[in-house]
C-alpha positions as CSV (number, residue, x, y, z in Angstrom):
1,M,-52.8,-57.7,8.1
2,S,-51.2,-54.4,9.3
3,V,-50.8,-53.6,13.0
4,Q,-53.1,-50.6,12.6
5,K,-55.9,-52.9,11.2
6,K,-55.4,-55.4,14.1
7,E,-55.7,-52.6,16.6
8,T,-58.9,-51.2,15.0
9,D,-60.5,-54.7,14.9
10,K,-59.7,-55.1,18.6
11,R,-61.3,-51.8,19.5
12,L,-64.5,-52.8,17.6
13,E,-65.0,-56.1,19.4
14,G,-68.2,-56.3,21.5
15,L,-69.4,-52.9,20.2
16,S,-72.7,-52.1,18.7
17,I,-73.0,-51.1,15.0
18,K,-73.6,-47.4,16.0
19,E,-70.5,-47.4,18.3
20,R,-68.4,-49.0,15.6
21,N,-69.4,-46.4,13.0
22,E,-68.5,-43.6,15.3
23,I,-65.0,-45.0,15.8
24,L,-64.5,-45.5,12.1
25,A,-65.7,-42.0,11.4
26,E,-63.1,-40.6,13.9
27,Q,-60.3,-42.5,12.2
28,K,-61.3,-41.2,8.8
29,E,-61.3,-37.6,10.0
30,E,-57.8,-38.1,11.5
31,R,-56.5,-39.5,8.2
32,K,-58.0,-36.5,6.4
33,W,-56.2,-33.9,8.6
34,R,-52.9,-35.8,8.4
35,V,-53.1,-35.4,4.6
36,Y,-54.0,-31.7,4.9
37,G,-51.1,-31.3,7.2
38,V,-48.7,-32.7,4.7
39,I,-50.1,-30.5,2.0
40,A,-49.8,-27.4,4.1
41,V,-46.2,-28.2,4.9
42,V,-45.4,-28.5,1.1
43,V,-47.3,-25.3,0.3
44,I,-45.4,-23.3,3.0
45,A,-42.1,-24.7,1.7
46,L,-43.0,-23.7,-1.9
47,I,-44.1,-20.2,-0.8
48,A,-40.8,-19.7,1.2
49,A,-38.8,-20.9,-1.9
50,L,-40.6,-18.4,-4.1
51,L,-40.0,-15.6,-1.7
52,F,-36.3,-16.5,-1.6
53,W,-36.2,-16.6,-5.4
54,D,-38.1,-13.3,-5.9
55,H,-35.9,-11.6,-3.3
56,G,-32.8,-12.7,-5.3
57,F,-31.2,-14.6,-2.5
58,I,-30.5,-17.6,-4.7
59,Q,-29.5,-15.7,-7.9
60,S,-27.2,-13.4,-6.0
61,R,-25.3,-16.4,-4.4
62,A,-25.6,-19.4,-6.7
63,T,-22.7,-19.8,-9.2
64,A,-23.7,-18.7,-12.7
65,V,-20.2,-18.9,-14.3
66,T,-16.8,-20.2,-13.2
67,I,-13.6,-18.6,-14.5
68,G,-10.4,-20.2,-13.4
69,E,-10.5,-20.5,-9.6
70,K,-13.3,-18.0,-9.2
71,S,-17.0,-18.3,-9.2
72,Y,-19.5,-15.5,-10.0
73,S,-23.2,-15.2,-9.5
74,A,-25.8,-13.8,-12.0
75,A,-25.7,-10.6,-9.9
76,D,-22.0,-10.3,-10.5
77,V,-22.4,-10.7,-14.2
78,D,-25.3,-8.2,-14.1
79,Y,-22.8,-5.4,-13.4
80,Y,-21.2,-5.8,-16.8
81,Y,-24.5,-6.5,-18.5
82,Y,-26.2,-3.3,-17.3
83,S,-23.0,-1.2,-17.7
84,Q,-23.4,-1.9,-21.4
85,Y,-27.1,-1.6,-21.4
86,N,-27.1,1.8,-19.7
87,T,-24.7,3.2,-22.3
88,M,-26.6,1.6,-25.2
89,Y,-30.0,2.7,-23.9
90,A,-29.0,6.4,-24.4
91,Y,-28.4,5.7,-28.1
92,A,-31.3,3.2,-28.6
93,S,-32.6,4.9,-31.7
94,Y,-29.1,4.9,-33.2
95,Y,-28.9,1.1,-32.7
96,G,-32.5,0.6,-33.9
97,I,-33.7,-0.7,-30.5
98,D,-37.3,-0.3,-29.5
99,T,-37.2,0.5,-25.7
100,S,-40.9,-0.5,-25.3
101,K,-40.0,-4.2,-26.2
102,S,-37.9,-6.8,-24.5
103,L,-34.4,-7.1,-25.8
104,K,-35.1,-10.9,-26.1
105,E,-37.5,-10.1,-28.9
106,Q,-35.2,-7.9,-31.0
107,E,-32.4,-9.2,-33.3
108,A,-29.0,-7.6,-33.1
109,Y,-26.7,-9.5,-35.4
110,D,-26.9,-12.8,-37.4
111,G,-29.9,-14.1,-35.5
112,Q,-28.6,-13.1,-32.1
113,T,-30.9,-11.0,-29.9
114,W,-29.8,-7.9,-28.2
115,Y,-30.2,-9.7,-24.9
116,E,-27.9,-12.5,-26.0
117,Y,-25.4,-10.0,-27.4
118,L,-25.2,-8.0,-24.2
119,R,-25.0,-11.1,-22.0
120,S,-22.2,-12.6,-24.2
121,N,-20.3,-9.3,-24.0
122,A,-20.8,-9.1,-20.3
123,E,-19.3,-12.6,-19.9
124,S,-16.3,-11.6,-22.1
125,S,-15.7,-8.4,-20.0
126,L,-15.9,-10.4,-16.7
127,R,-13.6,-13.0,-18.1
128,E,-10.9,-10.4,-18.8
129,V,-11.2,-8.8,-15.4
130,S,-11.2,-12.2,-13.6
131,T,-8.2,-13.4,-15.6
132,L,-6.2,-10.3,-14.8
133,A,-7.2,-10.2,-11.2
134,Q,-6.2,-13.9,-10.6
135,Q,-2.9,-13.3,-12.3
136,A,-2.3,-10.2,-10.2
137,E,-3.1,-12.2,-7.0
138,A,-0.8,-14.9,-8.0
139,A,2.0,-12.3,-8.6
140,G,1.3,-10.7,-5.2
141,Y,0.4,-7.4,-6.8
142,T,-0.7,-4.5,-4.7
143,I,-2.9,-1.9,-6.2
144,S,-1.4,1.5,-6.8
145,E,-2.5,4.8,-5.2
146,D,-4.2,5.8,-8.5
147,G,-6.0,2.5,-8.7
148,Q,-7.3,2.8,-5.2
149,K,-8.4,6.4,-5.9
150,N,-10.4,5.1,-8.8
151,I,-12.3,2.8,-6.4
152,D,-12.8,5.5,-3.8
153,D,-14.1,7.9,-6.5
154,M,-16.5,5.3,-7.9
155,L,-18.0,4.7,-4.4
156,A,-18.2,8.5,-3.8
157,N,-19.9,8.9,-7.2
158,V,-22.6,6.4,-6.2
159,E,-23.2,8.3,-3.0
160,K,-23.4,11.6,-4.8
161,A,-25.7,10.3,-7.5
162,A,-28.1,8.8,-5.0
163,K,-28.2,12.1,-3.1
164,T,-28.7,14.0,-6.4
165,N,-31.7,11.8,-7.3
166,N,-33.0,11.8,-3.7
167,V,-32.9,8.0,-3.4
168,S,-31.0,5.6,-1.2
169,Q,-27.8,4.1,-2.5
170,A,-29.3,0.6,-2.5
171,Y,-32.2,1.8,-4.7
172,Y,-29.8,3.6,-7.0
173,L,-27.6,0.5,-7.5
174,R,-30.6,-1.7,-8.2
175,R,-31.9,0.7,-10.8
176,M,-28.5,1.0,-12.5
177,F,-27.2,-2.6,-12.2
178,G,-30.1,-4.9,-11.7
179,R,-32.4,-5.8,-8.8
180,F,-29.9,-8.2,-7.2
181,M,-27.2,-5.5,-6.7
182,T,-26.2,-4.4,-3.2
183,M,-23.6,-1.9,-2.0
184,S,-21.3,-4.6,-0.6
185,R,-21.5,-6.6,-3.8
186,F,-20.9,-3.4,-5.9
187,E,-17.9,-2.5,-3.9
188,K,-16.5,-6.0,-4.3
189,I,-17.1,-5.9,-8.1
190,I,-15.5,-2.6,-8.7
191,T,-12.6,-3.4,-6.4
192,E,-11.8,-6.4,-8.6
193,Y,-12.3,-4.4,-11.7
194,F,-9.9,-1.6,-10.9
195,Y,-7.4,-4.0,-9.3
196,A,-7.4,-6.0,-12.6
197,Y,-6.8,-3.0,-14.9
198,D,-4.3,-1.4,-12.6
199,Y,-2.3,-4.7,-12.9
200,Q,-2.8,-4.6,-16.7
201,A,-1.2,-1.1,-16.8
202,S,1.6,-2.2,-14.6
203,K,2.2,-5.4,-16.5
204,T,2.2,-3.5,-19.9
205,E,4.6,-0.8,-18.7
206,G,6.8,-3.4,-17.1
207,F,7.9,-5.0,-20.4
208,E,11.4,-4.0,-21.3
209,V,12.0,-2.6,-24.8
210,S,15.5,-2.3,-26.3
211,E,16.8,0.4,-28.6
212,D,17.1,-2.2,-31.4
213,E,13.4,-3.2,-31.0
214,I,12.4,0.5,-31.2
215,K,14.5,1.0,-34.4
216,D,13.1,-2.2,-36.0
217,Y,9.6,-1.2,-35.1
218,Y,10.1,2.2,-36.7
219,K,11.4,0.7,-40.0
220,E,8.2,-1.4,-40.2
221,H,5.8,1.4,-39.1
222,K,7.4,4.6,-40.2
223,D,4.4,5.6,-42.3
224,E,2.4,5.6,-39.1
225,L,5.0,7.2,-36.9
226,D,6.1,10.0,-39.1
227,T,4.4,13.4,-39.3
228,F,3.3,14.5,-42.8
229,D,2.9,18.1,-44.0
230,F,0.4,18.0,-46.9
231,A,-2.8,19.5,-48.2
232,A,-5.7,17.3,-49.2
233,Y,-9.2,18.4,-50.3
234,K,-12.0,16.2,-51.5
235,V,-14.5,17.3,-54.1
236,N,-17.6,15.1,-53.6
237,V,-19.7,13.7,-56.5
238,E,-23.0,15.6,-56.3
239,T,-25.9,13.2,-56.5
240,E,-29.7,13.5,-56.3
241,T,-32.5,11.5,-54.5
242,D,-35.7,10.1,-55.8
243,E,-39.2,10.9,-54.4
244,D,-38.7,8.3,-51.7
245,G,-35.5,9.8,-50.5
246,N,-33.2,7.1,-52.0
247,E,-30.0,8.2,-53.5
248,I,-29.9,8.0,-57.3
249,P,-26.6,6.6,-58.7
250,A,-24.3,9.3,-60.0
251,T,-24.2,9.9,-63.7
252,E,-21.0,10.1,-65.7
253,E,-21.5,13.8,-66.0
254,Q,-21.7,14.2,-62.2
255,I,-18.6,12.2,-61.7
256,A,-16.7,14.1,-64.4
257,A,-17.8,17.4,-62.8
258,A,-16.2,16.3,-59.5
259,K,-13.0,15.3,-61.2
260,K,-12.8,18.6,-63.0
261,G,-13.1,20.5,-59.8
262,A,-10.4,18.4,-58.2
263,E,-8.1,19.1,-61.2
264,Q,-8.7,22.8,-60.7
265,L,-7.8,22.5,-57.0
266,K,-4.6,20.5,-58.0
267,D,-3.5,23.3,-60.3
268,A,-4.0,25.9,-57.6
269,L,-2.1,23.7,-55.1
270,K,0.8,23.3,-57.6
271,D,0.9,27.1,-58.0
272,G,0.7,27.7,-54.3
273,D,-2.0,30.3,-54.8
274,Q,-3.7,30.1,-51.4
275,K,-6.3,32.7,-52.2
276,K,-7.4,30.7,-55.3
277,I,-7.4,27.5,-53.2
278,D,-9.7,29.1,-50.6
279,Q,-12.0,30.3,-53.4
280,L,-12.2,26.9,-55.0
281,V,-12.7,25.1,-51.8
282,S,-15.6,27.3,-51.0
283,A,-17.1,27.2,-54.5
284,L,-16.8,23.4,-54.8
285,N,-17.8,22.8,-51.2
286,A,-14.7,20.7,-50.8
287,A,-13.8,19.0,-47.6
288,D,-10.4,19.6,-46.0
289,Y,-8.4,16.5,-45.0
290,S,-5.1,18.2,-44.4
291,D,-5.1,17.4,-40.7
292,V,-5.1,13.6,-40.9
293,V,-2.2,12.2,-38.9
294,G,0.2,9.5,-40.1
295,A,-1.4,6.7,-38.1
296,N,-4.7,7.2,-39.9
297,L,-3.5,7.9,-43.4
298,G,-4.0,4.2,-44.4
299,N,-7.7,4.8,-44.1
300,F,-7.8,7.3,-47.0
301,A,-7.5,6.8,-50.7
302,F,-4.6,9.3,-50.9
303,G,-2.6,7.6,-48.0
304,K,-0.6,5.2,-50.2
305,W,0.4,7.9,-52.6
306,L,1.4,10.3,-49.8
307,T,3.5,7.8,-47.9
308,S,5.4,6.5,-50.9
309,S,9.2,6.8,-50.7
310,D,9.1,8.4,-54.1
311,R,7.3,11.5,-52.8
312,K,9.2,14.8,-53.3
313,K,8.3,18.3,-52.0
314,G,5.7,19.9,-54.2
315,D,4.3,16.7,-55.8
316,V,0.6,17.1,-56.6
317,T,-2.0,14.7,-57.8
318,V,-5.7,13.8,-58.1
319,I,-6.9,10.5,-56.6
320,E,-10.3,8.9,-57.1
321,D,-12.2,8.0,-53.9
322,A,-14.7,5.1,-54.2
323,E,-16.6,2.9,-51.8
324,A,-17.6,-0.7,-52.1
325,S,-21.3,-1.5,-52.6
326,S,-23.3,-4.6,-53.5
327,E,-26.7,-4.9,-54.9
328,E,-29.2,-7.0,-52.9
329,G,-29.1,-10.6,-53.9
330,S,-25.8,-10.3,-55.7
331,D,-22.5,-11.7,-54.5
332,Q,-20.6,-9.3,-56.7
333,D,-19.2,-6.2,-54.9
334,E,-19.1,-3.1,-57.0
335,T,-17.5,0.3,-56.4
336,S,-19.1,3.6,-56.8
337,V,-17.1,6.8,-57.1
338,T,-17.8,9.2,-54.2
339,G,-15.4,12.0,-55.2
340,Y,-11.8,13.0,-56.0
341,F,-9.0,14.2,-53.7
342,A,-6.6,16.9,-54.8
343,V,-3.4,16.4,-52.8
344,K,-0.1,18.2,-52.4
345,F,2.9,16.7,-50.6
346,N,5.1,19.2,-48.7
347,S,7.3,17.1,-46.4
348,R,7.6,14.2,-43.9
349,K,9.7,14.0,-40.8
350,R,10.3,11.9,-37.7
351,D,9.1,13.6,-34.5
352,E,12.2,14.2,-32.5
353,Y,10.6,16.5,-29.9
354,K,9.8,15.3,-26.4
355,A,6.2,15.5,-25.4
356,G,5.3,17.4,-22.3
357,S,2.9,16.9,-19.5
358,L,0.6,19.6,-18.1
359,L,-1.6,20.4,-15.2
360,A,-4.7,22.4,-16.1
361,V,-6.9,24.3,-13.7
362,S,-10.4,25.2,-15.1
363,I,-11.7,28.6,-14.3
364,P,-15.3,28.7,-15.6
365,A,-16.9,32.0,-16.6
366,E,-20.1,33.0,-14.9
367,Q,-23.2,33.3,-17.0
368,V,-24.3,36.9,-16.6
369,A,-27.1,37.4,-19.1
370,A,-29.0,36.0,-22.0
371,E,-28.8,37.8,-25.3
372,P,-32.1,37.6,-27.2
373,A,-32.0,36.1,-30.7
374,D,-32.4,38.6,-33.6
375,G,-32.5,41.6,-31.3
376,D,-35.8,40.6,-29.7
377,S,-35.8,42.0,-26.2
378,S,-39.1,40.6,-25.1
379,A,-39.1,38.6,-21.9
380,E,-40.4,35.5,-23.7
381,A,-37.6,35.7,-26.2
382,E,-35.0,36.0,-23.4
383,S,-36.3,32.9,-21.7
384,E,-36.7,30.7,-24.8
385,D,-34.5,31.8,-27.7
386,A,-31.8,33.7,-26.0
387,E,-28.1,32.9,-26.3
388,P,-26.3,32.7,-23.0
389,V,-23.6,35.4,-22.3
390,Y,-20.6,34.6,-20.1
391,D,-18.3,36.9,-18.2
392,M,-15.1,35.9,-19.8
393,E,-13.3,39.0,-18.5
394,G,-14.3,38.0,-15.0
395,A,-13.0,34.5,-15.6
396,K,-9.7,35.9,-16.9
397,A,-9.4,38.1,-13.7
398,A,-10.2,35.1,-11.6
399,A,-7.5,33.0,-13.4
400,D,-4.9,35.7,-12.9
401,A,-5.8,36.0,-9.2
402,F,-5.6,32.2,-8.8
403,V,-2.0,32.3,-10.3
404,K,-1.0,35.0,-7.9
405,T,-2.4,33.2,-4.9
406,W,-0.7,30.0,-6.0
407,L,2.7,31.7,-6.4
408,D,2.2,33.3,-2.9
409,N,1.7,29.8,-1.6
410,G,5.0,28.6,-3.0
411,G,4.1,27.9,-6.6
412,T,4.6,24.1,-6.1
413,E,2.5,21.2,-7.4
414,E,1.5,20.4,-3.9
415,A,0.2,23.9,-3.4
416,L,-1.7,23.7,-6.7
417,R,-3.4,20.4,-5.6
418,Q,-4.3,21.9,-2.3
419,M,-6.1,24.8,-4.0
420,T,-8.1,22.6,-6.4
421,T,-10.1,19.4,-6.5
422,D,-9.2,16.5,-8.7
423,S,-12.4,15.1,-10.2
424,S,-14.2,13.4,-13.1
425,A,-15.6,15.3,-16.1
426,E,-19.1,15.0,-14.6
427,E,-17.9,16.5,-11.3
428,E,-16.1,19.2,-13.2
429,E,-19.3,20.3,-14.9
430,E,-21.0,20.4,-11.5
431,A,-18.2,22.4,-10.1
432,A,-18.5,24.8,-13.0
433,D,-22.2,25.2,-12.4
434,S,-21.7,25.7,-8.7
435,S,-19.1,28.4,-9.2
436,A,-21.2,30.1,-11.9
437,E,-24.0,30.5,-9.4
438,G,-21.6,32.2,-7.1
439,T,-21.8,32.7,-3.3
440,D,-20.2,35.2,-1.0
441,S,-19.7,32.8,1.8
442,A,-16.9,30.7,0.3
443,A,-14.4,30.8,-2.5
444,P,-15.2,28.8,-5.6
445,T,-13.6,25.3,-5.9
446,Y,-11.6,24.9,-9.2
447,V,-11.0,21.6,-10.9
448,L,-7.5,20.2,-11.7
449,S,-6.9,17.9,-14.7
450,E,-3.7,16.1,-15.7
451,F,-2.6,15.7,-19.3
452,E,0.4,13.4,-19.9
453,S,2.5,13.1,-23.1
454,V,0.7,15.9,-24.9
455,S,1.7,15.8,-28.6
456,K,1.8,18.7,-31.0
457,E,-1.3,17.3,-32.7
458,S,-3.3,17.0,-29.4
459,G,-6.9,18.1,-29.6
460,A,-7.5,17.6,-25.9
461,L,-6.4,21.2,-25.1
462,P,-7.0,24.5,-26.7
463,E,-4.5,25.2,-29.5
464,E,-3.1,28.1,-27.6
465,A,-2.1,25.8,-24.7
466,V,-0.3,23.3,-27.1
467,T,1.4,26.2,-28.9
468,W,2.7,27.6,-25.5
469,L,3.9,24.1,-24.5
470,Y,6.2,23.9,-27.6
471,S,7.1,27.6,-27.8
472,G,10.5,26.8,-26.1
473,E,12.1,25.0,-23.2
474,H,10.0,25.1,-20.0
475,N,10.8,24.3,-16.4
476,V,8.5,22.4,-14.1
477,G,6.2,25.0,-12.5
478,D,6.1,27.4,-15.5
479,C,2.6,28.4,-16.1
480,T,0.4,30.5,-18.4
481,V,-3.3,31.5,-18.7
482,V,-5.1,30.6,-21.9
483,E,-8.7,31.2,-23.1
484,D,-10.9,28.2,-23.9
485,A,-13.8,30.0,-25.5
486,D,-15.5,26.8,-26.7
487,A,-16.0,25.8,-23.0
488,N,-16.6,29.3,-21.7
489,R,-13.6,29.3,-19.4
490,Y,-10.0,30.1,-18.9
491,L,-7.3,27.5,-18.1
492,V,-4.3,28.0,-15.9
493,I,-1.7,25.8,-17.6
494,C,1.3,24.5,-15.6
495,F,4.2,22.6,-17.1
496,N,4.9,19.3,-15.3
497,G,7.8,17.8,-17.2
498,Y,9.0,16.2,-20.5
499,D,8.9,12.5,-21.5
500,E,12.2,10.6,-21.3
501,L,12.4,9.7,-25.0
502,P,11.6,11.6,-28.2
503,Y,8.0,11.4,-29.2
504,W,8.5,8.9,-32.0
505,Q,10.4,6.6,-29.7
506,E,7.8,6.9,-26.9
507,T,5.1,6.0,-29.4
508,A,7.1,3.0,-30.7
509,K,7.9,1.8,-27.2
510,S,4.3,2.0,-26.1
511,A,3.2,0.1,-29.2
512,I,5.8,-2.6,-28.6
513,Q,4.8,-3.0,-24.9
514,S,1.2,-3.3,-26.0
515,D,2.1,-6.0,-28.5
516,K,4.0,-7.9,-25.8
517,Y,1.1,-7.6,-23.4
518,T,-1.3,-9.0,-26.0
519,E,1.1,-11.9,-26.6
520,W,1.3,-12.6,-22.9
521,Y,-2.5,-12.4,-22.4
522,E,-3.2,-14.7,-25.3
523,G,-0.8,-17.2,-23.8
524,I,-2.7,-17.4,-20.5
525,Q,-6.4,-16.9,-21.4
526,D,-7.1,-20.5,-22.3
527,K,-6.7,-21.3,-18.6
528,Y,-9.6,-19.0,-17.9
529,E,-12.3,-20.4,-20.2
530,P,-15.8,-19.6,-18.6
531,T,-17.9,-22.5,-17.5
532,E,-21.6,-21.6,-17.2
533,T,-24.3,-23.2,-15.0
534,W,-28.1,-22.9,-15.4
535,F,-28.1,-19.8,-13.3
536,F,-26.3,-17.9,-16.1
537,S,-29.7,-17.7,-17.7
538,Q,-30.7,-15.3,-14.9
539,V,-28.2,-12.6,-16.0
540,G,-30.1,-9.5,-17.1
């Protein structure tokens, strides 16, 4: 018999039935409230746990994946997940993604959903960053000034974006990188990110490369390193489509017609009759492939012929271009002729010139009017169909004035940087818009961009700028003003030095260093195999 039962029996001795029933009823009520009390405590604990969970306290702190000696939460991995997602979302239709549905319900590749695909890529990206960061820390590496500037710029961009959208930084980060992201966590993540890749650049550039290694690399890759002077035009096979819009396989007559056109072009190339070449290119609607660089020649049907050691100046040929195709349910791959190339070889050479580096100041033209389409001068046409008109003469005058002021200030790189702002492409666009609006209270702020190792085939700058760079020997500080009509601006171009080695050697050296880095990285990455926990399922 329990102690409690003995005490109850003792209390009931000598009492009437009514008194006994009253005591037993009191004890029953006490037991009921004790049970309710226990239940209440459990419920409160569950509510608190759910609030903790919903707030993200656990997900943002619990380890989702361990890489080497470092642990990362789901919130950390979310940065890499949503960085991909934000880019992909802008091209959702291109990827065939339905933005109204969950990514967990849509297949990406081979039975893998888009959610699984992004999460796997996020882990791979984090693994590389973590691996490099841990290696850098072990080596006692200190981030460079440029690396630190990248971090500062990223933080400044968040502040600017939040202001532009009239929201708090905390809200902006949650919208961009998941509901568990905070400013302190974001700063920690991007600091590790830029620290890692700053170390990667330093590690890669630190590998020594001998002259013999460069020579051996050239022997093996000369077809990629050499510059080829040639003409190549493709005459496409003209095909038709059925009523459903599906392409109908080309007939023998259509293929023969394309080949005949290419043969005509070949004859014109052989004769060197440029007028006839231009006429045929227009009549045949031929595509010009004469600007393909050596590194990409292997991707084209005429590449092997063009890079052959047997080639001599003036050689011409016609080369079939075909693509692989396979019918549904068939394991057999077939090829279908898509056209013919008419090709002429002129010369090949090794690039002995030294690439130069430039500083470019963007002087945007102000939009002054809108030119109505088709001569329509109505107000409605001006607002809807009008083409913008820019004051290019004013931009040229502003560029000339900028150069004069810069020279008056000493004409040094330091003076140039003091007169400009170094910014990202997005900020450059904003600066252009700002200066286009124009104010009388302050001078416009111009944007400075840096271009290193600009090759003769560079497409990053207007052709006139590249032509000026290689028009002769330049001294640091030499400058010119060139028009960039496509961007509605002028550029003040300032020479900032030549590379140490000839272009072909610099290219070979960079490739060798990249190969050495890859070999080094592959040798250490096994030590940084990710280990996931259940909380990895909370990513995304």
